[in-house]
N, C-alpha and C positions, 0 to 999 in steps of 0.2 A: 504494500500500500504506500502510495506517495504521500509523504508527510511534510512536503515543502509548502512554504508560504511564498507565493509569487506575486509580482507586481501585476495587477489586473489590467485588462484592456481599458484604456481611458478615452476611447473614441477616435474618430477619423482624424488623421494627420498628427496625432499625439504619439510620439515615440519614446519619450522619457519624462521623468518627473523627479521629485525630491521628497525624501522622507522627512517630513517636517516635525513629526512627534511620535514617540513611542509611549503608549499608555501602560505598558508593562516593562518590567526589568528582565534581564537575562536570567533564566532559571525559574521565573514565576510560572505558576499554574494558570492555564487559560481554559475557558469553556468554548465549545463549538459555537461559531457565529458571534463571539464576543469581539468588540472593536479593540484592536491591538495597536493600530498605527494610523496616521494620517499621511496621505500622499498628495503633494501639491504638484499640479501640472500647469501648463501655461493657460489652460482654459477653466479649470475648476479644481476644487479640493475634494478628494475621495477618501472614504474610510475603508481601511483594510481589515477584514475580519478573519478570525482563526478558522481554518477549514475543518478542524476537529479539536477535541479536548486533549490536553496533555501538558507537558512542560515545554516552555518557550525557549528556544535557542536562537538568539539574535545574531545575524551575520552582517548587518549593515547599520552603521551609526546614523544618528540624527544629522540632517542637512546633507546627507550623501545623495549624489545624483544616481539614479537607477534607470534602467531601460525596461520597457514593457516585457514581461516574462521572466525577469531576473528573480532568482531566489534570494529573498531578504531574511528568511528565518526558517527554522524547522520546528515541527512539533514532535517532541520526543515522547516515548511511552511514559505514562504516569506511574509512579511507584505504587506498589500494592498498599491498600489501606490497612492500617493496623487492626488486629483483631480486638474484639471486645475484651477478651481475657487480658491482653497486653495493656489495654487502656485502664482496666480495673486495677491491674497490678501497679501501674504508674500512679494511679490515684492513691493507692494504699501507701505508696512510698512518700507522699507529701506529708510532712509533719503537721499534725493538727495544731501544734502550738505556734506555727509560722503564720501569724495573723496577716503579715504584709502580703504574702503570696495569696492567701485566701481572699483578701480584699481585691487584689488585681484580678483574680479569676472571677470574682463576683461582678466586677465592672465589665469584663469581657462578656459574661453571660447576660448582663443587663443590656449591653449595647446590642448583642445579637437578638435579644427579645424585642428591643425597639425596632430593629431592622425588619424582623419578621412581622411586626405589627403594622409598619408603614411600608407597604409594598408598592404603592402607586409610583414613587420615583424608583425606577429600576437601578440596580447597583451590581457591578461586577465584583470579582474577588479583590482587585486592587482597591476599589472604593470601600468595600467592607473592611479591608485592613485599616484604611485611614479612619473609618468610623470608629473602629475599636480603639486605635491609638489615641484618638482625640476625644473619645467618649462623647461622640456627637450624635444627637438625635437626627435620623435621616429626614424626618418631617420638617426640620428647621432649615433645610437646604433647598434653594431654588434651582432645580435641574435645568441644564442648558443643552443636553444631548438629545439625540433623536428619540422620539417616543417617550420623553420624560426621563431619559437615562441621566443619572448623576455622573458628571465628569470631574476629573481631578481639580480643574481650575475653579469648580463651584465651591471648594473648601476655603477659599481665600478669606471671606468675611468671618468665618467661624474659627479657623485655625491657621493663621498665616505662617506659623512656624513648621507645619507639617511639610514633609518632602514628597515630591511626586515620584512615581516609579523610576524615572530616569536617574534619580539621586540628586537632582538639582532643586533648590528651594523654589517654592511657588512664587514667593515674593522676594525679589532680589534688590540689592542696594543700588544707589545712584552714584555714578562715578564721573570724574572729570576726564579731560582729554588724555591725561597721563595714567588713567586707570586707578586713581586713588579715590576711595570712597569719600563722599562729601555729604554734608547736611546743610540745612538752612534754606534760604530762598533761592539762591543762584545754583540751580541744578540743571543737568542735562541728562537725557536718557537715550540710549542707542538701541534700536530694534531692527533686526535684519528684515528686509523686505521679503515678503512671500513670493514664490514663483509667479503666482497669479498677478500680484501687484507689479512685479518687474516686467511681466509681459504686457500688462495694460500700459505701463509707462512707456515701454518701447514702441508699442503700436500707436499710441496717441502722438508720440513724437514723429514717427514715420508718416502718420496721416497728415500731420501739420506740414511736414517737409515735402511730401509727395503730391499733395492736392492743393487746389486753389480755393480755399474756403471763404465763403461770403455768407453773411446772415441778413435776412430781411425780416421785418417785423410788421405786425398788424394787431388790432385790438378786436375782440369779439364780445358782443353783447350776449350774455348767457341767460337772458330772461326766459326765453322760450324753453330751452332745455331744462332749466331749473323748475319751470312750471310743470312740464311733463313729468319730471322726476318726482316732484312733490305730490302730484295727483295720483300717480300709479305705482309708486315705489312699494307701498304696503301690499297691494294686490299682487304685484310682480314677485315679491319675495315669498308671499304665502303660496303662490301657485308653483313657482320654479325653485324655491329654496335657495335663492341667490339674490343679492342686492342689485339694484339698478344704479350704476355709477355713471361718471362722465366719460371715462376712457372708451367705453363701447361706442358712444356717439362720435368721438373723434376718430376712432378706428374705421367706422363705417364711412365717415366723411372723407378720410384719407384714401380709402379704397376707391371711391368715386373720383376723387381728384387725380389719383394715379392713373386711372383709365383715361381721363381727359388730357393728362399731360404725361405720357408714357416715358419721356426722357427723364423724369424725376425718379422713375422706377427702374432706371438702367444702371449699368456699371461699365467702367472702362477696362478692357483686357487687351494689353498691347496697343495696337493701332486701331482697335475696333471698339464700338459701343454696343454692348449686349443688352437687349431689351427683354424684359420678362412680361408675359401676358397674364400673369397671376400676381396677387398681392400677398406676399408673406411678410407680415409686419412684426418686427421685434418690439416688445413692450418691456421697458426697464422695470425691474422688480428689486426692491431693497431686501437684503437678507443679512443675517448676523455676520456673515463673512464678506459682505460687500455687495456691490450692485451687479446683477446678472441681467441678461437680455434674452429671455426665451422667445421663441418665434411662434406666432399664431399663423398657421397656414391657411391660404385661400380665404382671407378675410372677406372678400367681396361676396363669397357664397354662403357666409355664415349669418345667422340671425343674431339679434341682440342677446337673446337667451344663451346661445352657444358661445358668444364672445364673453359674456359676463362669467359663465361657468369656467371657461378656459382661463380667464384672468385670475379668478379666485383660486383655481387649482394650482396655477403657477405660484401664486403668492403663498399658499399654504405649504406646498412642497418645497418652495424656496427657503422657507424658514427652517426646514428640516434637512436642507442640503440634499434633496432628492430629485432636483431637476436634472435630467440627463444631458450629456454633451450633445447628443443628437438633437435634442429639443432647442439647443442654443445655436446650432449650426445653421448656415444659410441666412435667409432673410433678404428682402429687397428694399426695405424701408424700415425706419425705426421711429418710435415715439417715446419721449421721456417726460415725466411729469414732476418737475421740481416744485410745483405748487403745493404738493402735499407736505413739503418741508418748509413752506412759507416763502419760496422764491418769487419775487415780483417780475424779474426779467433776467434772461441769461442768453448766452450764445453757445448752444450745445455743439459738440464735435461729432461728426458723422462716424458711424460704425463701419469703417472701411472693410471690404471694397464697395459698400453701398455708397450712394451719391448724395443722399439727403437724410435729414433727421428733423422731426417736428418737436419743438419744445413747448410744453404747456406750463402755465404758471398760476399763481395765486389769484383767486377771484376776489375782487374788491369793489365796493360801491364807489362810483365816481360820477361827477357831474358831466353830462354830455348834452349836446345841443341837438334836439329833434324838432323839426318843423318850427325853427326859430324860437324854441323854448328850451330852457335848461331843465333837465330831468336827471334824477339819480338812477343809475343803472348798474347791475352787477357786471363788471368788465374783467375780462381776462386778456392779458397780453400773450400773444403767440409768436413764436420765432421759427423760421425755417433756415437751417444752415445747409448749404449745398455746395457741390463741387462745380466751380465756375468753368471748369475745362469743357464740360459738355452741356451744362445747364445755363442758359442765358438768364440775365436778370429779369427780363420781361416774363419768361416762363415761370421763374420762381415766384415772382410777385402774383401772377395770375393763379398759380397753384394755391397759394396761401389765401387769396381772395375767394377761391372756390370753396375752401374749407370754411372760411368765415361765413359765406352765404349759406352753407349747409347747416351750420350750427345755429345761426340766427333764424333760419326758417327750416326746422327739422322735417317738415313735410316733404322736402326735396329728397330726403333719404328714403322715403317710402315709395316714391315714384321713380327713383333712379336718376335724378338730375344732379 
């Protein structure tokens, strides 16, 4: 039986990654399917699980670069469990007058009882060890792992002095440029960039250097969309078990605008412009590990219900790091909504090799002039950043006006205008 732990396939075009963290130490016991390491690739962070139960023999250190299929550890056979007779004899050997050992054992048993009582936050062997050492109630910890699993870093507020399985303290000191530990107000902290962050930085820089980016702006009166949402959101959620948001309106509006201006839905390959006759729109989703852009395929063919369910699904799975690389590949256009974080205006950068990205922003009540009268309206600023190499300014402006008209008169979306 093969007992190797290998680097899993991380998706198309990904050939290598970096072991960013071991959750277990060399020689620790692991359970089948327990998370034992994190793999950082240029596109996403993946969890590596134990293929079987046994004793872990680590072959690759943290921050090592590995290729897909490399063996990073082995799972060795577990030692035979001690018999009850042996356990009883060991218990008999414990002096009854040794109250210190008795108290320690009672604390361990009490911690185990607490862990058995609070099973909602799942805990692996390494976590149970930390619970025992710190005499910590599992119910007092806010789990951050997938499915409510308690991870090592969740212990920081309760027990900052505990050590993670790698042997390095969870909370480390602050050091100056010469490596001397410092205290007080003037401190610096160094943190190695993750592979994902390094890849993002590299691609953003190459996008800036290799494309001719330009941004055009407009403002959208959100009155009609807000009215529709207010009128139907309760019925919509009751019938379809999903909320009615603003992103689905903009996705539908963008799909119609992309049909009207196909050059915005194109990309440059060598000396050719490649046009897509479908609208695969990436939607930016915030996750605990950073921003990801999963792609909703064939937006023009999907209903509002399908779009809202897809957006919600990406948001929920994104929080648990379960959006696959295949779901983030491709895309002909992207939408990012900085308004959910309070952004009034921004100039988003395209998701290369795409040629354009739509930026949505905060909705604010502002005075506007309508029929020579000043009225208060809920206004959103929208931005379109585009590659000026193949998209002319007039096309970009008209594209954004097309979206503006669709949002201000949503009936256009129902009749395909």
